[in-house]
ROVODO-650217 format. One line per 3 residues: number of its first residue (from 1); their letters; for each residue x, z, y of C-alpha. Coordinates in steps of 0.2 Angstrom, whole numbers, plus 5000, padded with zeros to 4 digits. Each point is the difference from the previous one (the first is absolute). Last residue first. Layout:
BEGIN
NUM) a) X Z Y  ...
END
This chain:
BEGIN
340) asv) 5273 5167 5253  4999 4998 4981  4989 4985 5001
337) aeq) 5011 4991 5012  5016 5003 4990  4991 4995 4984
334) eag) 4995 4983 5008  5018 4998 5007  5009 5002 4984
331) tfd) 4997 4983 4992  5003 4993 5017  5019 4998 4999
328) vaa) 5004 4996 5018  5012 4986 5005  4987 4987 5001
325) faa) 4991 5010 5013  5015 4998 5012  5002 4982 4997
322) alv) 4982 4996 5003  5001 5010 5016  5015 4990 5006
319) epg) 4990 4984 4996  4989 5006 5015  5013 4993 5013
316) ags) 5016 5006 5008  5004 4990 5015  5012 5013 5007
313) kaa) 5004 5013 4987  4991 5016 4999  4991 4995 4984
310) dts) 5016 4998 4992  5007 5017 5004  4987 5014 4998
307) liq) 4988 4990 4989  5013 4994 4988  5009 5017 4999
304) ryr) 4983 5008 4997  4996 4989 4985  5018 5002 4994
301) rag) 4997 5019 5000  4983 4999 4992  5006 4990 4985
298) plg) 4995 5013 4988  4986 5010 5008  5003 5016 5010
295) tfl) 4993 4994 5016  4990 4984 4998  4992 4999 5017
292) gvm) 5013 5008 5011  5006 4984 5009  4983 4993 5003
289) hra) 4998 5006 5019  5016 4991 5005  4994 4984 4992
286) vhq) 4987 4996 5013  5009 5001 5016  5016 4994 4991
283) lrg) 4992 4983 4996  5000 4996 5019  4986 4996 5012
280) gga) 4996 4984 5009  4983 4996 4994  5007 4990 4986
277) ihr) 5010 5015 4995  4984 5011 4999  4990 4987 4990
274) eay) 5015 4998 4987  5000 5019 4999  4982 5001 4996
271) tmm) 5002 4987 4986  5015 5008 4993  4991 5017 5001
268) rec) 4985 4993 4990  5012 4992 4987  5010 5016 4998
265) lap) 4984 5010 4997  4995 4987 4987  5017 5003 4991
262) wdp) 4996 5019 5001  4984 5000 4992  4997 5018 4998
259) eaa) 4992 5006 4984  4982 5002 5001  4988 5015 4999
256) pag) 4983 4995 5007  4996 5006 5017  4992 5017 5002
253) ffr) 5006 5005 5017  5013 5014 4997  5009 4996 4985
250) hdv) 4997 4981 4998  5002 4996 5018  5016 5011 5002
247) dal) 5009 4994 4985  5011 4987 5009  5003 5011 5015
244) vaa) 5015 5009 4992  5008 4983 4999  5003 5002 5019
241) nqy) 5016 5010 4997  5007 5005 5016  4985 4996 5010
238) aar) 4987 5009 4989  5011 5015 4998  5004 5000 5019
235) glm) 4982 5002 5005  4986 5005 4988  4983 5005 5006
232) vgd) 4987 5010 4991  4982 5001 5003  4985 5012 4998
229) vhr) 5009 5016 4997  5001 5013 4986  5000 4991 4983
226) lhd) 5007 4986 5009  5016 5009 5002  5003 4999 4981
223) aae) 4996 4982 5000  5013 4996 5013  5013 5010 4990
220) dlt) 4996 4990 4985  5001 4984 5011  5018 5005 5004
217) rig) 5011 5005 5015  4989 5010 5012  5012 5008 5013
214) gni) 4988 5000 5014  4982 4995 5002  4983 5007 4997
211) gif) 4982 4994 5004  4985 5010 5007  4983 4991 5002
208) vdp) 4988 5013 5007  4986 5008 4990  5010 5014 4992
205) wrq) 5007 5006 5016  5008 5017 4996  5004 4995 4982
202) kmr) 5008 4984 5007  5010 5010 5012  5005 5012 4986
199) yvi) 5006 4985 4990  5011 4995 5015  5007 5017 5001
196) eyd) 5004 5000 4981  5011 4984 5002  5013 5009 5010
193) lpp) 5016 4989 5000  5016 5008 5007  5007 4993 5016
190) ier) 5016 4991 4994  4995 4983 4994  4989 4990 5011
187) nek) 5006 5010 5016  5018 4996 4994  4996 4981 5002
184) psl) 4992 5003 5017  5015 5009 5005  5000 5019 5001
181) gkl) 5006 5012 5014  4985 4999 5012  4983 4994 4995
178) wak) 4999 5009 4984  4985 4992 4990  4991 5011 4988
175) rah) 4996 4993 4983  4984 4995 4990  4998 4984 5009
172) iwi) 4981 5001 5003  4987 4986 5001  4984 5004 5008
169) ada) 4985 4989 5000  4985 4994 5011  5006 5009 5016
166) gad) 4985 5003 5011  5006 5011 5014  4994 5015 4991
163) lvr) 5010 4995 4985  5015 4998 5012  4998 5017 5007
160) til) 4997 5009 4983  5014 4991 4992  5013 5005 5013
157) apl) 4995 5019 5000  5000 4999 4981  5018 4994 5000
154) aqe) 5007 5011 5013  4993 5017 4994  5006 5000 4981
151) peq) 5014 4988 5006  5008 5014 5010  5009 4990 5014
148) edv) 5019 5003 5002  5005 4982 5000  4985 4989 4995
145) gir) 4985 5002 4990  4991 4994 4984  5005 4982 5004
142) ckv) 4987 4987 5006  4992 4983 4996  4983 4998 5010
139) tvp) 4986 4989 4996  4988 4988 5010  4988 4990 4988
136) vts) 4995 4983 5006  4990 4993 5014  5011 5008 5013
133) vak) 4996 5002 5019  4994 5018 5002  5010 5005 4984
130) maa) 5016 4997 5009  4996 5010 5015  4993 5015 4989
127) vcg) 5016 4999 4989  5012 5000 5015  4990 5015 5008
124) avt) 5001 5010 4983  5019 4996 5000  5002 5007 5018
121) ept) 4990 5016 4995  5011 5002 4985  5015 5002 5012
118) lml) 5015 5007 4990  4996 4988 4985  5003 4986 5013
115) cag) 5018 5003 4998  4999 4991 4983  4996 4983 5007
112) ftg) 4998 4999 5019  5008 5005 5016  5009 4984 5003
109) sqv) 5017 5009 4999  4994 5008 4984  4998 4983 4993
106) rds) 5017 4995 5004  5007 5016 4994  4992 4997 4983
103) pcg) 4988 5013 4992  4986 4988 4995  4985 5011 4994
100) vnl) 4985 4998 5012  4998 4981 4998  4982 4995 5003
97) nie) 4992 4989 4987  4989 4985 5003  4991 4994 4984
94) dyg) 4994 4984 4992  5010 4988 5012  4991 4984 5005
91) ypq) 5012 4992 5012  4986 4999 5013  5000 5019 5003
88) air) 5018 5001 5003  4998 4997 5019  4986 5013 5001
85) vae) 5010 5013 4990  5015 4997 5012  4988 5003 5015
82) alk) 4994 5016 4993  5017 5006 4997  5005 4995 5017
79) ald) 4985 5010 5008  5004 5015 4990  5018 5001 5003
76) sgg) 5008 5009 4985  5008 4986 4991  5004 4993 4983
73) lql) 4988 4989 4990  4999 4997 4981  4990 4985 4995
70) alp) 4992 5001 4983  4998 4986 4987  4988 4997 4985
67) hee) 5005 4986 5002  5017 4992 4999  4994 4984 4993
64) adh) 4994 4994 5017  5018 4999 5006  5004 5010 5015
61) gll) 5002 4999 5019  5000 5016 5010  5018 5002 5007
58) rer) 5005 4981 4999  4983 4994 5006  5000 5013 5014
55) pgh) 5017 4996 5008  5001 5015 5012  4991 5007 5015
52) iia) 4984 5008 4993  5006 5001 4982  5017 5007 5005
49) dav) 4992 5013 5010  4990 5006 4986  5015 5003 4989
46) vme) 4999 4992 4983  5004 5011 4985  5004 4989 4985
43) tyl) 4985 4993 4992  4991 5009 4986  4994 4994 4983
40) laq) 4985 5007 4990  5003 4996 4982  4987 4989 4991
37) rsi) 5008 4984 4996  5017 5008 4995  5015 4989 4996
34) qrh) 4997 4985 5011  4994 5012 5013  5017 5008 5000
31) fyr) 5008 4984 5005  4988 4996 5013  5003 5017 5007
28) chr) 5019 4998 5001  4998 4983 5008  4988 5007 5013
25) dtw) 5011 5015 5005  5001 5016 4990  5018 5004 5001
22) dim) 5007 5001 5018  4989 5015 5003  4990 5006 4984
19) pav) 4982 5001 4999  4995 5007 4983  4994 4990 4985
16) afv) 4983 5006 4996  4989 5006 4985  4982 5004 5005
13) pag) 4991 5009 4987  4984 4995 4991  4985 5010 4999
10) vkr) 4988 4985 5002  4992 5006 5016  5016 5009 5007
7) ske) 5011 4985 4997  4987 4989 5008  4998 5011 5016
4) yfn) 5019 4999 5001  5001 4982 4997  4988 4996 5014
1) m) 4982 4996 4996
END
């Protein structure tokens, strides 16, 4: 039973951390997993061509602790996507997700990402090709529309097509994407959010898993959305202040309430960093994802300084993490996590 089936059976939501290019790499995901054991984590978008022709272990490898873990693919060539799924199969991902939401110029030049909203028949073909070879759920993450599209027509047209093709779940970023004139960063902030249209899609397809993404900042906001949809996905809020994840397991998955053990987290991340460095990596690869952990707490500024400067130095070791954590006054950390 996959986690979408399980969530429906037990009436539990799916809480996810969004796929984010240059952010949600394996080190970020390992770090997030130490804070929430239940959240669904996503890889960065990986292009199908890269998986077929590139360094597969670097692109697809991950720590066993990262599960549940979804692989997000980018592409529009049916055969290449199917081949990428076949190659990824032995790596044991829990979900394969198709990116139909990224608005960057690089993605557009490859005719995938958000521009696929204009050709729902292509998206359906991609989903069908991936489903034919996948042993895990195949899902779609999309926008509500692009450019001059009318979302009330474009979004249900896409959903209808991909469900007919066998998609197991739909994640919707509740903004349009403007393919020309806005940068990817601007596309995450300027187009207005329209959560209500996502709710209407859930009402129209009550038996389909529909999750929501876009501009969600706190667990209170997440809980409000879960009154209308099946899943909620945090992106920048989870990355820029990962402490928000500390109460996810209790609040949404029934785990016992407990104060976060930040010193234990430090020890686990030091052990992980030591292993990464021993394999030829650098501390900065790990530490850069941890910079926002204690935003707003006494000592957080010094914590950020240590991770941003000392961790980047040649030869930096896990002791830098210990020094950074030692700068923080944890007496306010637990309250910060709960109030988020």
